[in-house]
C-alpha positions as CSV (number, residue, x, y, z in Angstrom):
1,M,113.2,141.7,136.3
2,G,109.5,140.3,136.4
3,E,106.8,142.2,134.3
4,T,105.4,145.5,135.9
5,K,101.9,144.9,137.3
6,K,99.1,146.6,135.7
7,G,97.2,149.3,137.2
8,V,93.7,148.8,138.3
9,A,92.4,150.9,135.2
10,E,94.3,149.2,132.8
11,R,93.2,145.6,134.0
12,L,89.4,146.8,133.9
13,R,89.7,148.1,130.2
14,G,90.8,144.2,129.7
15,Y,87.5,143.3,131.3
16,E,85.5,145.4,128.4
17,G,86.4,143.2,125.7
18,A,85.5,140.0,127.3
19,D,82.0,138.4,126.6
20,D,81.9,135.1,127.8
21,G,80.6,133.6,131.0
22,C,79.4,135.0,134.4
23,S,79.9,138.7,134.5
24,M,81.9,138.4,138.0
25,E,84.0,135.6,136.7
26,R,84.9,137.7,133.7
27,L,86.1,140.8,136.0
28,A,87.8,138.7,138.2
29,K,89.9,137.0,135.8
30,A,90.5,140.2,134.1
31,M,91.9,141.8,137.2
32,G,94.1,138.9,137.8
33,W,92.6,137.5,141.0
34,G,91.2,134.2,139.6
35,A,87.5,133.2,139.8
36,P,85.5,134.2,142.6
37,V,83.7,131.6,144.8
38,C,80.2,131.3,142.9
39,N,77.4,129.5,144.4
40,G,75.4,129.8,141.2
41,V,72.5,131.2,142.6
42,L,73.5,134.7,144.7
43,C,75.7,137.0,142.4
44,V,75.4,140.0,145.2
45,D,77.9,137.6,147.3
46,C,80.5,138.0,144.0
47,Y,79.8,141.3,143.5
48,G,80.7,142.0,147.2
49,R,83.8,140.6,147.3
50,I,84.8,142.2,143.8
51,I,83.8,145.4,145.0
52,G,86.1,145.1,148.4
53,K,89.0,143.5,145.9
54,L,88.7,146.8,143.8
55,S,88.5,149.4,146.8
56,E,91.9,147.8,148.3
57,E,93.9,147.9,145.2
58,L,92.9,151.3,144.5
59,D,93.7,152.5,148.1
60,A,96.8,151.1,147.6
61,E,97.5,152.4,144.1
62,L,96.7,155.9,145.2
63,T,98.7,155.6,148.4
64,A,101.8,154.3,146.4
65,A,101.3,157.3,143.8
66,R,101.0,159.8,146.4
67,D,104.2,158.4,148.3
68,A,106.1,158.3,145.0
69,S,105.1,161.8,144.0
70,A,106.3,163.1,147.5
71,R,109.6,161.2,147.3
72,E,110.4,162.9,143.9
73,G,109.7,166.3,145.3
74,M,111.9,165.2,148.4
75,V,114.7,164.1,146.1
76,F,114.5,167.5,143.8
77,I,114.6,169.8,146.8
78,A,117.8,168.1,148.1
79,A,119.4,168.4,144.8
80,A,118.6,172.1,144.8
81,E,119.8,172.5,148.4
82,G,122.5,170.0,148.8
83,W,121.1,168.1,151.2
84,P,121.4,163.9,151.5
85,D,119.5,162.0,149.2
86,L,116.8,159.4,150.6
87,H,117.9,155.9,151.6
88,D,116.5,153.1,149.9
89,G,113.2,152.1,152.0
90,E,113.4,155.2,153.8
91,S,110.0,156.9,154.2
92,V,109.5,160.7,153.6
93,T,109.0,161.5,157.2
94,E,111.9,159.4,158.1
95,W,114.1,161.4,155.9
96,M,113.1,164.8,157.1
97,A,113.5,163.7,160.4
98,R,117.0,162.8,159.7
99,C,118.0,165.7,157.6
100,W,115.9,168.6,158.7
101,L,115.0,170.0,162.3
102,P,112.1,168.6,163.6
103,R,110.1,171.7,164.9
104,P,107.3,171.7,167.8
105,L,103.8,172.2,166.7
106,Y,101.0,174.8,167.7
107,E,97.8,173.3,169.0
108,D,96.2,174.0,165.2
109,G,99.4,171.8,163.9
110,E,101.2,174.8,162.3
111,P,104.9,174.3,162.8
112,V,106.4,177.1,165.1
113,Q,108.9,179.2,163.3
114,M,111.7,181.6,164.2
115,G,110.4,185.1,165.4
116,D,107.0,183.4,166.4
117,R,105.2,184.5,169.7
118,Y,104.5,181.6,172.1
119,L,102.8,181.3,175.7
120,M,105.3,179.8,178.4
121,A,104.4,177.8,181.3
122,N,104.2,180.8,183.4
123,G,101.5,182.5,181.3
124,S,104.1,185.2,179.9
125,H,104.8,185.9,176.5
126,D,108.0,185.0,174.6
127,T,109.2,185.3,170.9
128,V,111.2,182.1,169.3
129,S,114.6,182.9,169.1
130,S,116.2,179.9,169.0
131,L,115.3,176.1,168.4
132,S,117.2,173.0,169.2
133,Y,116.6,169.3,168.7
134,S,117.8,166.2,170.9
135,K,117.0,162.6,169.7
136,G,117.3,159.5,171.9
137,S,114.9,157.3,173.9
138,V,112.3,160.4,173.9
139,D,112.8,163.4,171.5
140,Y,113.0,166.7,172.7
141,V,113.0,170.2,171.4
142,S,114.1,173.3,173.0
143,I,112.6,176.5,172.5
144,N,115.0,179.6,173.7
145,G,116.6,176.9,175.8
146,R,113.5,175.9,177.5
147,R,113.2,172.0,177.0
148,R,110.1,170.1,176.1
149,M,108.5,167.1,174.6
150,L,108.5,167.5,170.8
151,S,105.0,165.8,171.0
152,E,103.8,168.6,173.5
153,R,101.9,171.4,171.8
154,V,102.9,174.8,171.8
155,K,100.1,177.5,172.7
156,R,99.7,180.9,171.1
157,P,99.2,184.0,173.2
158,A,95.6,184.9,173.6
159,T,96.2,188.3,173.8
160,E,95.9,190.4,170.3
161,A,97.4,193.8,169.5
162,L,94.2,195.6,169.9
163,G,93.6,199.2,169.8
164,A,91.6,201.5,172.2
165,D,88.5,200.8,169.9
166,G,89.1,197.1,170.6
167,K,89.9,196.4,166.8
168,P,92.9,194.3,165.9
169,I,96.0,196.3,164.6
170,V,97.6,195.2,161.3
171,V,100.8,196.2,159.8
172,G,100.5,198.7,157.0
173,E,97.1,200.3,158.1
174,T,96.9,203.8,159.0
175,V,96.2,204.6,162.7
176,W,96.0,207.4,165.2
177,N,97.5,207.9,168.8
178,R,96.0,209.6,171.7
179,F,97.3,212.9,170.5
180,G,95.4,212.5,167.4
181,T,98.5,212.1,165.2
182,K,98.3,209.9,162.0
183,N,100.9,207.1,161.4
184,T,101.4,203.9,159.6
185,V,102.1,200.9,161.2
186,E,105.5,199.4,160.4
187,R,105.7,196.5,162.8
188,L,104.5,194.9,165.9
189,E,106.9,194.0,169.1
190,Y,105.3,192.0,171.6
191,S,106.8,192.1,175.2
192,K,107.0,189.3,177.7
193,S,104.0,190.9,179.9
194,G,101.6,191.3,176.8
195,L,101.9,194.8,176.2
196,V,102.2,195.4,172.4
197,K,104.3,198.2,171.1
198,V,103.1,199.5,167.7
199,W,106.3,201.0,165.9
200,Y,105.7,203.4,163.0
201,K,107.4,204.0,159.8
202,N,108.7,207.3,161.5
203,G,110.5,205.3,164.1
204,H,108.2,206.2,166.9
205,F,106.0,204.0,168.7
206,D,103.0,203.8,170.9
207,I,101.2,200.9,173.0
208,S,98.5,199.1,171.0
209,C,95.9,200.1,173.8
210,T,96.2,203.6,173.0
211,I,95.6,203.7,169.5
212,T,92.6,203.9,167.3
213,H,91.6,203.1,163.9
214,T,89.5,206.4,163.4
215,P,90.5,210.0,163.2
216,P,90.3,211.9,166.4
217,D,87.7,214.7,167.1
218,T,88.3,218.1,166.4
219,Q,86.8,221.1,167.5
220,Q,85.2,222.2,164.1
221,K,83.6,218.7,164.1
222,I,82.1,219.2,167.5
223,D,81.1,222.4,166.6
224,D,79.2,221.0,163.3
225,D,77.5,218.2,165.5
226,A,76.2,220.5,168.1
227,T,74.0,221.9,165.5
228,M,72.2,218.6,164.7
229,P,68.7,217.8,166.4
230,P,69.1,216.0,170.0
231,A,67.4,212.6,168.9
232,E,69.4,212.5,165.5
233,Y,72.9,213.3,167.1
234,C,72.0,210.3,169.5
235,A,71.4,207.9,166.6
236,V,74.5,209.1,164.8
237,R,76.5,208.6,167.8
238,G,75.1,205.4,168.7
239,I,73.6,206.5,172.0
240,D,70.8,204.4,173.4
241,L,68.0,206.4,174.6
242,G,65.9,203.4,175.6
243,D,62.4,202.3,174.2
244,D,60.6,205.6,174.6
245,P,63.0,208.5,174.7
246,D,61.5,212.3,175.3
247,R,63.2,215.4,173.9
248,A,64.6,216.5,177.2
249,T,66.4,212.7,177.6
250,A,68.1,213.0,174.3
251,T,68.8,216.7,174.7
252,E,70.6,215.7,178.0
253,A,72.5,212.7,176.5
254,M,73.5,214.8,173.4
255,V,75.1,217.7,176.0
256,L,76.7,215.3,178.0
257,D,78.4,213.5,174.9
258,L,79.5,216.7,173.5
259,L,81.2,217.9,176.9
260,R,82.8,214.8,176.9
261,R,84.4,215.2,173.5
262,Q,85.3,218.7,174.3
263,R,87.2,218.0,177.3
264,A,89.2,215.2,175.3
265,V,89.9,217.6,172.4
266,L,91.2,220.1,175.2
267,A,93.0,217.3,177.0
268,R,95.4,216.8,173.7
269,G,95.5,220.4,172.9
270,G,93.9,220.1,169.5
271,E,92.0,222.5,167.6
């Protein structure tokens, strides 16, 4: 077997000890390239060629190192999982295509996973429950039995699980339903129509659009707020009174808001 070629860094260190002749000639010799064409006047010409050669070799060395590292990692995974080894000369990408199920990608490049939601061609939602791959003159992947080209990107549904307050509902957080009942979110269930069921740890569920992230009004809170000055009440409640409101305007807005809150409490039979 021939001697292994030294790396760029090791060959550059060989240049450090040289002290005779033109610096560009010495560097080229240390790197094993042979002497660059020198016109004896413009060293910048040689300098440009040297930098170009160094860049090419560094890029090749880094690419080879990354590929070797990836191959070592894949060999380790294959041995741990009982999968077939990489063939000689086979790239990591080719090995993955041969041994693993290629997955379709979302528009941001994230691979589609079992249980993910996606947007179907007719605009409705579905959840991935099966994936199958077919390789031939054109590669296809089937999601829930519907075939599409592997290169075709999958779209995520635009609709989020939003509460009545417009905030996204997150698993594990505390929410209140339209009856004022406090619950902890266990999981979210997306229907094909776009409605989202929010399941709680107690086994019950509500539709996301009926849920809020803030505790509901109570009769006691309404009674307490009714004692506030009208302008202060409107400021706390976020009621816009315009640029130059008078007391009558603030009072009217406060009364209307209190009546609305009172009706909501009575409608759910709250105290």
